[in-house]
C-alpha positions in Angstrom: -0.1 0.2 0.3 3.2 2.5 -0.5 0.9 4.1 -3.2 -2.0 5.5 -0.7 0.8 6.6 1.8 2.1 8.9 -1.4 -0.9 9.9 -2.0 -1.2 11.4 1.8 1.8 13.0 2.0 1.2 14.4 -1.3 -2.1 15.6 -0.6 -0.5 17.3 3.1 1.6 19.2 1.2 -1.1 20.6 -1.1 -2.9 21.7 1.6 0.0 23.1 3.6 1.2 25.2 0.8 -2.9 26.3 -0.3 -2.6 27.7 3.1 0.1 30.6 3.0 -1.3 33.3 2.1 -1.2 34.2 -1.7 1.8 37.8 -0.8 3.5 35.4 1.7 3.7 32.6 -0.8 5.3 34.8 -3.5 7.3 37.0 -0.6 8.5 33.2 0.3 9.2 32.2 -4.0 11.4 35.9 -4.4 13.1 34.4 -1.7 14.2 31.2 -2.8 14.6 32.7 -6.7 17.3 35.1 -4.7 19.0 32.1 -3.2 19.4 30.0 -6.0 20.5 32.6 -8.3 23.2 33.4 -5.6 24.5 29.4 -6.4 27.9 30.1 -8.3 27.9 26.8 -10.3 24.5 28.6 -12.4 28.1 31.0 -13.6 28.8 28.5 -15.8 26.0 26.5 -17.1 24.7 25.7 -20.3 20.8 25.0 -19.6 19.2 24.8 -16.6 15.8 23.0 -16.4 12.7 24.9 -14.9 9.2 23.6 -14.5 6.3 26.0 -14.1 4.1 25.7 -11.2 0.4 24.1 -11.1 -1.4 26.4 -9.5 -4.0 24.0 -8.6 -1.7 22.7 -6.1 0.1 25.9 -4.8 4.0 25.2 -6.0 6.3 27.4 -5.8 5.9 30.7 -8.3 9.2 30.3 -10.6 9.0 33.6 -12.3 11.4 35.4 -10.6 13.7 32.5 -10.9 13.1 31.6 -14.6 13.4 35.3 -15.0 16.4 35.7 -13.1 18.2 33.1 -15.2 17.3 34.2 -18.4 18.7 37.6 -17.1 21.8 36.0 -17.0 21.2 34.7 -20.5 21.0 31.2 -19.3 18.4 29.0 -21.7 16.0 27.0 -20.0 14.2 23.3 -20.3 10.7 23.7 -19.5 8.4 20.0 -19.6 5.4 20.7 -20.9 2.6 17.4 -20.4 -0.5 18.4 -21.4 -4.0 17.4 -19.8 -7.1 17.7 -21.5 -8.1 18.9 -17.8 -5.8 21.9 -17.8 -7.0 25.6 -18.8 -5.0 27.2 -21.9 -3.2 29.7 -19.8 -2.1 26.7 -17.7 -0.6 24.7 -20.1 1.4 27.6 -21.5 2.8 28.7 -18.0 0.5 31.5 -17.4 1.8 35.1 -18.6 5.2 35.0 -17.9 6.3 32.5 -20.0 4.9 33.7 -23.4 
């Protein structure tokens, strides 16, 4: 029954992330991006893999991180998963990705 345990952990994590007020979550995302952009190894990166957040899961906003990486001239690799249940804006990654 490991899949049930994992599903429970995932559901708990999503609830915890969604309980954070939006302004606080955005501030936390920006602080995480600032820390990540300061990592010395990025200076020599040929590309960085990054995900686009799923808003329904309350995931971290990666737009500050992506913007900082692009400003450094680092190409981004973004996985795309098409899902008929998602709206068009979510598939495109929101406004910042275009």
